[in-house]
C-alpha positions as CSV (number, residue, x, y, z in Angstrom):
1,X,13.4,-38.7,21.7
2,X,12.7,-36.0,19.1
3,X,11.1,-32.7,20.3
4,X,7.7,-32.0,18.7
5,X,7.1,-28.9,16.6
6,X,6.7,-25.9,18.8
7,X,9.2,-27.1,21.3
8,X,13.0,-27.5,21.6
9,X,15.8,-28.9,23.6
10,X,19.6,-29.3,23.3
11,X,19.7,-31.8,26.2
12,X,20.7,-35.3,25.1
13,X,18.8,-38.4,26.2
14,X,15.4,-37.0,27.0
15,X,12.9,-39.5,28.4
16,X,9.9,-38.0,26.7
17,X,8.8,-35.1,24.5
18,X,7.2,-33.5,27.6
19,X,10.7,-32.6,28.8
20,X,11.2,-30.3,25.8
21,X,10.9,-26.6,26.3
22,X,8.0,-24.7,24.7
23,X,9.1,-22.3,22.0
24,X,8.9,-18.7,23.4
25,X,6.7,-16.0,21.9
26,X,8.5,-14.2,19.1
27,X,10.2,-17.3,17.8
28,X,9.5,-20.6,16.1
29,X,10.5,-24.2,16.5
30,X,10.3,-27.0,13.9
31,X,10.2,-30.7,14.8
32,X,13.5,-31.7,16.4
33,X,14.7,-28.2,17.1
34,X,17.8,-27.9,19.4
35,X,17.0,-24.2,20.0
36,X,14.3,-21.7,19.2
37,X,14.6,-19.4,16.1
38,X,13.7,-15.8,16.4
39,X,11.1,-14.5,14.0
40,X,12.7,-12.6,11.2
41,X,11.8,-9.0,10.3
42,X,8.5,-8.9,8.6
43,X,7.1,-11.7,10.7
44,X,5.9,-12.1,14.4
45,X,4.6,-14.8,16.7
46,X,2.4,-13.6,19.7
47,X,2.1,-17.1,21.2
48,X,4.5,-19.6,22.6
49,X,4.8,-23.2,21.4
50,X,4.4,-22.4,17.7
51,X,6.2,-24.1,14.8
52,X,6.4,-21.0,12.6
53,X,6.1,-17.2,12.6
54,X,3.3,-15.3,10.8
55,X,3.9,-12.6,8.2
56,X,2.7,-9.1,9.1
57,X,-0.6,-8.4,7.5
58,X,-0.7,-5.7,4.8
59,X,-0.8,-2.2,6.4
60,X,1.7,-3.2,9.1
61,X,5.4,-3.9,9.3
62,X,8.1,-5.2,11.7
63,X,11.7,-4.1,11.3
64,X,13.1,-6.2,14.2
65,X,13.7,-9.8,15.0
66,X,12.0,-11.9,17.7
67,X,8.9,-9.7,18.0
68,X,5.3,-10.6,19.0
69,X,3.3,-7.9,17.2
70,X,3.7,-5.8,14.0
71,X,3.8,-2.0,14.0
72,X,1.2,0.2,12.2
73,X,2.5,1.5,8.9
74,X,3.6,5.2,9.0
75,X,2.1,8.2,7.3
76,X,3.5,9.0,3.9
77,X,4.2,5.3,3.3
78,X,2.6,1.9,2.6
79,X,3.2,-1.6,3.9
80,X,2.7,-4.7,1.8
81,X,2.1,-8.1,3.5
82,X,5.3,-9.3,5.3
83,X,6.9,-5.8,5.2
84,X,10.1,-5.4,7.2
85,X,10.0,-1.6,6.6
86,X,7.5,1.0,5.3
87,X,7.9,2.0,1.6
88,X,7.4,5.7,0.9
89,X,4.7,7.0,-1.4
90,X,6.3,7.9,-4.7
91,X,6.8,11.5,-5.7
92,X,3.6,13.1,-6.9
93,X,1.5,11.3,-4.3
94,X,1.0,11.5,-0.5
95,X,-0.9,10.1,2.4
96,X,-1.6,10.9,6.1
97,X,-3.0,7.4,6.8
98,X,-1.1,4.7,8.7
99,X,-2.8,1.6,7.1
100,X,-2.0,1.7,3.4
101,X,-1.3,-1.6,1.8
102,X,0.1,-0.6,-1.6
103,X,1.4,2.4,-3.6
104,X,-1.9,2.6,-5.4
105,X,-3.5,3.7,-2.2
106,X,-1.4,6.9,-2.0
107,X,-3.3,10.0,-3.1
108,X,-2.1,11.7,-6.3
109,X,-1.5,15.4,-6.0
110,X,-3.9,17.9,-7.6
111,X,-2.9,20.3,-10.3
112,X,-1.1,23.3,-8.9
113,X,0.4,21.2,-6.1
114,X,3.4,18.9,-5.6
115,X,4.6,16.2,-3.2
116,X,8.2,14.8,-2.9
117,X,8.7,11.1,-2.1
118,X,7.2,10.1,1.3
119,X,4.9,13.1,1.7
120,X,2.1,13.2,4.1
121,X,0.5,16.2,2.5
122,X,0.4,17.9,-0.9
123,X,1.9,21.4,-1.1
124,X,0.7,24.3,-3.2
125,X,3.3,25.6,-5.7
126,X,4.8,28.8,-4.5
127,X,4.7,32.1,-6.6
128,X,7.1,31.8,-9.5
129,X,6.3,28.1,-10.0
130,X,3.4,26.1,-11.4
131,X,2.2,22.5,-11.7
132,X,0.2,22.1,-14.9
133,X,-0.5,18.4,-14.2
134,X,-1.6,16.2,-11.4
135,X,0.9,13.8,-9.7
136,X,3.9,16.1,-9.8
137,X,6.8,15.6,-7.5
138,X,8.0,19.2,-8.0
139,X,6.7,22.4,-9.5
140,X,8.0,23.9,-12.7
141,X,9.7,27.3,-12.6
142,X,8.1,30.0,-14.7
143,X,10.3,30.5,-17.8
144,X,12.0,33.8,-18.3
145,X,9.6,36.2,-19.9
146,X,6.7,35.0,-17.7
147,X,5.7,35.2,-14.1
148,X,3.2,33.9,-11.5
149,X,2.4,36.0,-8.4
150,X,0.0,33.5,-6.8
151,X,0.3,30.1,-5.1
152,X,-1.1,26.8,-6.4
153,X,-1.4,27.8,-10.1
154,X,-1.3,25.8,-13.3
155,X,0.2,28.2,-15.8
156,X,2.5,31.3,-15.8
157,X,1.4,34.7,-16.9
158,X,3.0,36.7,-19.8
159,X,5.2,39.5,-18.6
160,X,3.5,42.9,-18.7
161,X,4.5,45.7,-21.1
162,X,6.9,48.1,-19.4
163,X,8.4,45.2,-17.4
164,X,10.7,42.2,-17.5
165,X,10.5,38.8,-15.9
166,X,13.6,36.7,-15.1
167,X,13.4,32.9,-14.6
168,X,11.0,31.8,-11.8
169,X,9.7,35.3,-11.4
170,X,7.0,35.9,-8.8
171,X,6.3,39.4,-10.1
172,X,7.0,41.5,-13.2
173,X,9.7,44.0,-12.5
174,X,9.5,47.5,-14.1
175,X,12.0,48.6,-16.7
176,X,14.7,50.9,-15.2
177,X,14.0,54.6,-15.4
178,X,14.7,55.9,-19.0
179,X,13.9,52.5,-20.6
180,X,10.7,51.0,-21.9
181,X,9.2,47.9,-23.7
182,X,5.9,47.0,-25.1
183,X,6.8,43.3,-25.2
184,X,5.2,40.7,-23.0
185,X,8.2,38.3,-23.0
186,X,11.1,40.6,-21.9
187,X,13.5,38.4,-19.8
188,X,15.9,41.0,-18.4
189,X,16.4,44.8,-17.9
190,X,18.8,44.7,-20.9
191,X,15.8,43.9,-23.1
192,X,14.1,47.1,-22.1
193,X,14.9,49.8,-24.8
194,X,16.4,53.2,-24.2
195,X,13.6,55.9,-24.3
196,X,13.5,57.6,-27.7
197,X,14.7,61.1,-28.1
198,X,11.9,63.6,-27.3
199,X,10.0,61.1,-25.2
200,X,9.9,60.4,-21.5
201,X,9.9,57.0,-19.9
202,X,8.8,56.7,-16.3
């Protein structure tokens, strides 16, 4: 006698299908099964006596075998149908939700902000860096000869006369005593000129 779908038995010579064992929850049994088969990651079965496991719905996942319920997706990630693991939001996007079903549901960062892969929040660029565009995974450093003294900005400021600005400067640094410059792109103290004879430079 062959066991019906949803049941199993490895005992030979059964008198009826009623002697077969119901497939336990978290597993599946096709017709004629000798044993139950654990649901694979990405699928579950909450009931006993079933012939197949069900794929996790989009927005949930299951990373273990033989389970009866899927987990909620995690913040900073999304879970497609049948997911065996959450997939992180790509760099330049983020999410604090736990039910995303695709990468398109992750939120792009605003200008002046960034988000590495798998972020739950966007972060404002720190002084000395900027993000001129939305959807950036990292902020750009201010080039030498410019600076930015505020957070969350889109562009760098020209260096101020009488000062110099190294790479990624968060402030314009004054020329050393006895030196000066009227340039707005000085990159180092070496580009400040020695004060002319007969003049004083603070």
